[in-house]
C-alpha positions as CSV (number, residue, x, y, z in Angstrom):
1,M,26.8,14.5,21.8
2,K,25.1,16.5,24.6
3,I,24.3,14.5,27.7
4,S,22.1,16.2,30.2
5,K,22.2,13.7,33.0
6,F,24.9,11.2,34.1
7,S,24.8,8.2,36.3
8,L,27.5,7.6,38.9
9,A,29.1,5.0,36.8
10,A,29.2,7.4,33.8
11,L,30.8,10.1,36.0
12,T,33.4,7.6,37.1
13,A,34.2,6.7,33.5
14,I,34.6,10.4,32.6
15,G,36.9,10.8,35.7
16,T,39.3,8.4,34.1
17,L,39.6,10.5,30.9
18,S,43.3,11.2,31.5
19,C,44.2,7.5,31.2
20,V,41.9,6.3,28.4
21,N,41.3,7.2,24.8
22,A,38.0,8.6,23.4
23,A,37.0,5.3,22.0
24,T,37.3,3.6,25.4
25,L,35.3,6.4,27.0
26,E,32.5,6.0,24.5
27,E,32.4,2.3,25.1
28,S,32.2,2.9,28.8
29,L,29.2,5.2,28.4
30,K,27.4,2.7,26.1
31,E,27.7,0.0,28.7
32,V,26.0,2.2,31.2
33,Q,23.2,3.7,29.1
34,P,22.7,3.4,25.3
35,S,22.6,6.8,23.7
36,V,19.5,8.3,22.2
37,F,20.9,7.9,18.8
38,E,21.6,4.2,19.3
39,R,17.9,3.7,20.2
40,L,16.7,5.8,17.2
41,K,16.0,4.6,13.7
42,I,15.3,7.1,11.0
43,D,14.4,6.4,7.3
44,G,12.2,7.6,4.6
45,F,12.1,8.7,1.0
46,A,11.7,11.6,-1.4
47,R,9.9,11.2,-4.8
48,A,9.1,13.4,-7.8
49,K,6.5,12.0,-10.2
50,I,5.8,13.7,-13.5
51,N,2.7,12.7,-15.5
52,V,1.6,13.9,-18.9
53,K,-1.7,12.7,-20.3
54,D,-3.4,13.4,-23.6
55,K,-7.1,12.6,-23.5
56,D,-9.4,12.7,-26.4
57,S,-12.1,14.4,-24.3
58,S,-9.8,17.3,-23.4
59,D,-8.5,20.1,-25.6
60,N,-5.4,20.5,-23.4
61,T,-2.7,18.1,-22.4
62,I,-3.0,17.3,-18.7
63,E,0.3,17.8,-16.9
64,D,0.8,16.9,-13.3
65,I,3.9,17.0,-11.0
66,R,3.5,15.1,-7.7
67,L,6.1,15.8,-5.0
68,S,6.1,13.4,-2.1
69,A,8.3,12.8,0.9
70,Q,8.2,10.7,4.1
71,L,10.3,10.7,7.3
72,N,9.9,7.7,9.6
73,V,11.1,7.9,13.2
74,L,11.2,4.9,15.6
75,Y,12.5,5.3,19.1
76,A,13.1,2.2,21.3
77,A,12.4,3.3,24.9
78,S,13.2,-0.3,26.0
79,D,13.6,-3.8,24.6
80,K,9.9,-4.1,24.6
81,L,8.4,-0.6,24.1
82,A,8.9,1.7,21.1
83,F,7.4,4.9,19.8
84,G,7.0,5.6,16.1
85,T,5.8,8.5,14.0
86,T,5.8,9.5,10.4
87,L,5.9,13.0,8.9
88,A,4.8,13.2,5.3
89,A,4.2,15.8,2.5
90,D,2.3,15.1,-0.7
91,K,1.5,17.9,-3.2
92,N,0.4,18.2,-6.8
93,E,1.5,21.0,-9.1
94,N,-0.6,21.4,-12.2
95,P,-1.8,24.1,-14.6
96,A,-5.4,23.5,-13.6
97,G,-4.9,24.4,-9.9
98,A,-2.8,26.5,-7.6
99,A,0.9,25.7,-7.3
100,S,1.7,23.2,-4.5
101,H,-1.9,22.1,-4.1
102,P,-2.2,19.4,-1.4
103,I,-3.8,16.1,-2.4
104,A,-5.6,13.2,-0.8
105,G,-7.8,15.2,1.5
106,Y,-5.0,17.3,3.1
107,T,-5.8,21.0,2.7
108,A,-3.5,24.0,3.0
109,S,-5.6,25.3,5.8
110,N,-5.4,22.4,8.1
111,N,-2.0,20.8,7.2
112,K,0.0,23.2,5.2
113,G,1.0,20.3,3.1
114,L,3.0,18.7,5.9
115,Y,1.2,16.3,8.2
116,I,1.6,13.6,10.8
117,D,0.8,10.4,8.9
118,R,1.5,7.8,11.7
119,F,1.7,8.2,15.5
120,Y,1.8,5.0,17.6
121,L,3.2,3.0,20.4
122,K,4.6,-0.5,19.8
123,Y,4.9,-3.2,22.5
124,M,6.8,-6.4,21.8
125,A,6.9,-9.3,24.2
126,N,8.0,-12.8,23.2
127,D,6.0,-13.6,20.0
128,F,3.5,-10.9,20.5
129,T,3.5,-7.4,19.0
130,V,0.8,-4.8,19.8
131,I,0.5,-1.4,18.1
132,G,-1.8,1.4,19.3
133,G,-2.4,4.7,17.7
134,K,-2.6,6.1,14.2
135,Q,-1.2,3.5,11.8
136,D,-1.5,1.5,8.6
137,I,-4.6,-0.7,8.3
138,Y,-3.2,-4.0,7.2
139,S,-5.8,-6.2,5.5
140,P,-6.4,-7.5,2.0
141,W,-9.1,-4.9,1.4
142,T,-6.9,-1.8,2.3
143,E,-3.7,-0.2,1.3
144,T,-0.4,0.1,3.2
145,G,2.6,2.3,2.7
146,F,2.7,6.0,1.6
147,N,-0.5,8.0,1.5
148,S,-2.6,4.9,2.1
149,S,-5.3,3.5,4.4
150,R,-5.0,4.8,8.0
151,G,-6.8,4.2,11.2
152,N,-6.8,5.1,14.9
153,G,-6.9,1.9,16.9
154,L,-5.2,-1.3,17.9
155,S,-3.5,-4.0,15.9
156,A,-1.7,-7.2,17.1
157,L,0.5,-9.9,15.7
158,Y,1.3,-13.3,17.1
159,K,4.2,-15.5,15.6
160,G,4.4,-18.2,18.2
161,V,3.3,-21.0,15.8
162,E,6.0,-22.0,13.3
163,E,5.4,-20.8,9.8
164,W,2.2,-18.9,10.8
165,T,1.5,-15.3,11.7
166,F,-1.9,-14.4,13.2
167,A,-3.2,-10.8,13.0
168,A,-6.1,-8.9,14.5
169,A,-7.1,-5.2,14.3
170,A,-9.8,-2.9,15.5
171,F,-10.0,0.8,14.4
172,S,-12.5,3.4,15.7
173,Q,-11.6,5.9,13.0
174,T,-10.5,5.3,9.4
175,N,-9.6,7.2,6.3
176,G,-7.6,7.1,3.1
177,F,-10.0,4.8,1.1
178,D,-9.5,6.0,-2.5
179,D,-10.4,5.0,-6.0
180,T,-13.2,2.5,-5.1
181,N,-15.9,3.5,-7.7
182,L,-18.4,3.5,-4.9
183,G,-19.1,7.2,-4.7
184,A,-21.7,8.4,-2.1
185,P,-22.1,7.5,0.6
186,D,-18.4,8.1,1.2
187,I,-16.8,5.0,2.8
188,G,-13.6,6.9,3.6
189,S,-14.9,8.2,6.9
190,H,-15.0,7.6,10.7
191,H,-16.6,4.2,10.6
192,N,-15.2,1.3,12.7
193,L,-13.2,-1.4,11.0
194,Y,-12.4,-4.9,12.3
195,A,-10.1,-7.5,10.7
196,A,-8.4,-10.8,11.7
197,G,-6.2,-13.1,9.6
198,A,-4.0,-16.1,9.5
199,I,-0.9,-16.0,7.2
200,G,1.1,-19.1,6.5
201,A,4.4,-19.1,4.8
202,F,5.6,-22.7,4.1
203,K,9.0,-22.0,2.4
204,D,10.1,-25.6,2.3
205,I,7.2,-26.5,-0.1
206,G,6.8,-23.1,-1.7
207,L,3.3,-22.5,-0.4
208,D,1.8,-19.2,0.9
209,L,-1.7,-19.1,2.4
210,Q,-3.9,-16.2,3.7
211,L,-7.2,-16.4,5.4
212,W,-9.0,-13.2,6.5
213,G,-12.3,-12.1,8.0
214,G,-13.4,-8.5,8.5
215,A,-16.2,-6.0,8.7
216,Y,-16.5,-2.3,8.0
217,E,-19.3,-0.4,9.8
218,K,-22.3,0.8,7.7
219,T,-20.7,-0.6,4.6
220,I,-19.6,-4.3,4.8
221,D,-21.2,-6.5,7.5
222,T,-19.0,-9.5,6.6
223,A,-16.0,-10.0,4.5
224,L,-14.1,-13.3,4.0
225,F,-10.9,-13.6,1.9
226,A,-8.8,-16.5,0.9
227,D,-5.6,-16.5,-1.1
228,I,-3.3,-19.4,-2.0
229,K,0.0,-19.2,-3.9
230,Y,2.3,-22.0,-4.9
231,Q,5.9,-21.5,-6.2
232,I,8.4,-24.0,-7.5
233,A,11.5,-23.6,-9.7
234,G,10.5,-20.1,-10.8
235,F,6.9,-21.1,-11.7
236,N,4.0,-19.7,-9.6
237,I,0.2,-20.1,-9.6
238,R,-2.2,-18.1,-7.4
239,G,-5.9,-18.2,-6.7
240,Q,-8.1,-16.0,-4.5
241,L,-11.7,-15.7,-3.5
242,N,-13.5,-12.9,-1.6
243,Y,-17.1,-13.0,-0.2
244,S,-18.7,-9.9,1.1
245,K,-22.1,-9.2,2.6
246,L,-23.1,-5.6,2.6
247,D,-25.0,-3.5,5.1
248,K,-28.6,-3.5,3.8
249,D,-28.9,0.3,3.8
250,F,-25.7,0.7,1.9
251,A,-26.7,-1.9,-0.6
252,D,-30.1,-0.3,-1.1
253,N,-28.5,3.1,-1.6
254,K,-26.3,1.7,-4.4
255,S,-29.2,-0.1,-6.0
256,Y,-27.5,-3.5,-5.8
257,T,-29.9,-6.3,-6.4
258,D,-28.3,-8.5,-3.7
259,D,-26.5,-8.0,-0.5
260,D,-24.0,-10.9,-1.1
261,G,-21.2,-10.9,-3.7
262,I,-18.2,-12.9,-4.8
263,F,-14.9,-11.8,-6.4
264,F,-12.4,-14.4,-7.6
265,G,-9.1,-14.3,-9.6
266,V,-6.3,-16.6,-10.8
267,E,-2.9,-15.8,-12.1
268,A,0.2,-17.8,-13.2
269,G,3.7,-17.0,-14.3
270,Y,7.3,-17.8,-14.5
271,K,10.3,-15.7,-13.4
272,N,14.1,-16.1,-13.4
273,D,17.1,-13.7,-13.2
274,L,16.7,-12.8,-16.9
275,F,13.0,-12.6,-17.7
276,S,9.4,-13.1,-16.5
277,V,6.0,-13.8,-18.0
278,G,2.6,-14.0,-16.5
279,A,-1.2,-14.0,-17.1
280,S,-4.3,-13.4,-15.0
281,Y,-8.1,-13.5,-15.0
282,T,-10.5,-11.9,-12.5
283,K,-14.3,-11.8,-12.2
284,N,-16.6,-9.5,-10.2
285,D,-20.1,-10.4,-9.1
286,K,-23.0,-9.4,-11.4
287,K,-25.4,-8.3,-8.6
288,Q,-23.1,-7.1,-5.8
289,P,-19.5,-6.3,-6.8
290,V,-18.0,-4.7,-3.7
291,Y,-14.8,-6.3,-2.6
292,G,-12.2,-3.6,-1.8
293,L,-12.0,-0.5,0.4
294,D,-9.1,1.0,-1.6
295,G,-8.1,0.9,-5.2
296,D,-4.5,0.3,-4.3
297,N,-5.3,-2.5,-1.9
298,I,-2.6,-5.0,-1.1
299,G,-4.7,-8.2,-1.4
300,F,-6.2,-8.5,-4.8
301,I,-4.9,-9.4,-8.3
302,K,-4.6,-6.2,-10.3
303,I,-4.2,-5.6,-14.1
304,G,-2.4,-3.0,-16.2
305,S,-0.9,0.4,-15.3
306,D,-4.1,2.2,-14.4
307,L,-6.7,-0.2,-15.8
308,Y,-7.4,-1.8,-12.4
309,Y,-8.9,1.4,-11.1
310,Y,-11.8,0.8,-13.5
311,M,-12.5,-2.8,-12.3
312,I,-12.8,-2.4,-8.5
313,N,-16.3,-2.7,-7.1
314,V,-18.0,-2.5,-10.6
315,R,-20.7,-5.0,-11.4
316,D,-20.3,-7.8,-14.0
317,V,-16.6,-7.1,-14.8
318,Q,-14.1,-9.7,-16.0
319,T,-10.5,-9.0,-16.9
320,Y,-7.7,-10.6,-18.9
321,Y,-4.1,-9.6,-18.6
322,V,-0.7,-10.7,-19.9
323,K,2.7,-9.3,-18.9
324,G,6.4,-9.8,-19.3
325,G,9.7,-8.4,-18.1
326,L,13.5,-8.4,-18.9
327,Y,16.2,-7.9,-16.4
328,F,19.8,-6.6,-16.9
329,D,21.7,-5.9,-13.7
330,K,20.5,-2.3,-12.9
331,L,18.2,-2.0,-15.9
332,S,14.8,-3.7,-16.3
333,F,12.0,-3.5,-18.9
334,R,8.3,-4.5,-18.5
335,A,5.2,-4.5,-20.7
336,G,1.7,-5.7,-20.5
337,Y,-1.7,-5.7,-22.1
338,G,-5.1,-5.9,-20.4
339,V,-8.7,-6.1,-21.3
340,L,-11.7,-5.3,-19.1
341,E,-15.2,-6.4,-20.1
342,S,-18.2,-5.0,-18.2
343,G,-21.9,-5.5,-18.4
344,E,-22.6,-2.7,-15.9
345,K,-25.4,-0.4,-17.1
346,G,-23.8,2.9,-18.2
347,Y,-20.4,1.2,-18.2
348,D,-21.2,-1.4,-20.7
349,G,-18.3,-2.3,-23.1
350,T,-14.7,-3.2,-23.3
351,I,-11.8,-1.1,-22.0
352,S,-8.2,-2.1,-23.0
353,E,-4.8,-0.8,-22.0
354,A,-1.3,-1.4,-23.3
355,H,1.7,-0.2,-21.3
356,A,5.5,-0.5,-21.3
357,G,8.1,0.7,-18.8
358,V,11.8,0.8,-18.0
359,H,13.4,1.1,-14.6
360,Y,17.0,2.0,-13.9
361,Q,18.5,1.5,-10.4
362,Y,21.3,4.1,-10.7
363,L,22.3,3.6,-7.0
364,K,21.2,1.3,-4.3
365,D,18.9,4.0,-2.9
366,F,18.1,6.0,-6.0
367,G,16.1,4.9,-9.1
368,V,14.4,6.3,-12.2
369,D,11.3,4.8,-13.7
370,L,9.4,5.6,-16.9
371,T,6.0,4.3,-17.9
372,L,4.1,4.8,-21.2
373,A,0.5,3.7,-21.4
374,S,-2.4,3.8,-24.0
375,L,-6.0,3.4,-22.8
376,D,-8.9,2.6,-25.2
377,G,-12.3,3.4,-23.6
378,G,-14.1,1.1,-26.1
379,G,-17.2,3.2,-26.2
380,T,-17.9,2.9,-22.5
381,G,-17.8,6.7,-21.9
382,I,-14.2,6.5,-20.6
383,S,-12.0,8.7,-22.7
384,D,-9.2,7.3,-24.8
385,S,-5.8,8.5,-23.6
386,I,-2.1,8.3,-24.0
387,S,0.1,9.0,-20.9
388,G,3.7,9.0,-19.8
389,T,5.0,9.0,-16.2
390,L,8.5,9.7,-15.1
391,E,9.3,8.9,-11.5
392,L,12.5,9.7,-9.6
393,F,12.8,7.9,-6.2
394,Y,15.4,8.3,-3.4
395,R,15.2,6.2,-0.3
396,F,17.3,6.8,2.8
């Protein structure tokens, strides 16, 4: 370890080197000043995802190799103040494009495939946490995690009330809103976003509750979300409701017949150490269907392997989904079948998907996952397809 500056106490400890061992010296230094490495936390992952898809509408098989990596760094400057940043890389390699073609809006000219994904200060005092800078946008309508919804702004958490967490956020710039079926005008831009929520976790009675309110400039004037989940002896049941009132100009541009819209969903299931089963139902509004800012949002009930991308923000959609899983130590199997019915003009019909997968957790930090899926467009104009996805994931 290289130490550039010593305190008087540290110099005194080094002066006694002749009469103490190395371990004692190290302990003396720690008592004076924790080392940089003690204050530093580093983690991340590396992933290779190989997808092969055969579409009826294409003469060629679509092959795609996605290479992704993330390095998270968190440095505690004090007990209350920390600095965090994330370096990430995310590239596609496929026959239709140049090798190592960056995805998700990151171009070779401005990021070279490696980019700063998060950059923030974190202040913690008693039950308060405040984060400022480029960070995840945590809300039911957005996505967290890798290559997800990001914003420049402030977020805050308060955990001073037993079993409750209160959250609030305000962002002056936002991006990473993908797979929403909204098209132009693009919602993934520099509009302001505001959100506030109350999350209750009542473990003694198996009840989880979320209540959120939010707004997204020039798109959603008001969004209200409620989610309740009850679990007992392996059984669970969940219900959710979302109300959104759109900006009038945005609604007119999309030719929606109403500014107000409601989404609701229910799901139920059972899970133990050996197997799981579940079923769900969702319904979009007929006149104004907008409820999510990202297809991979963290709040809403989803169906299928890829089928849920066809349901978000599409008018007059209802879905039915059943799923099951088996678990054997490091090995697990899953399968599901989903149906999407839509009355949307130009999208009218029934889409269905069957999928199956297997996951093997070879090591604690390394796993392999295989998914096979078959999509039937049902005459909606969406092409029938068969796909296979192999994912290798290492976390450190």
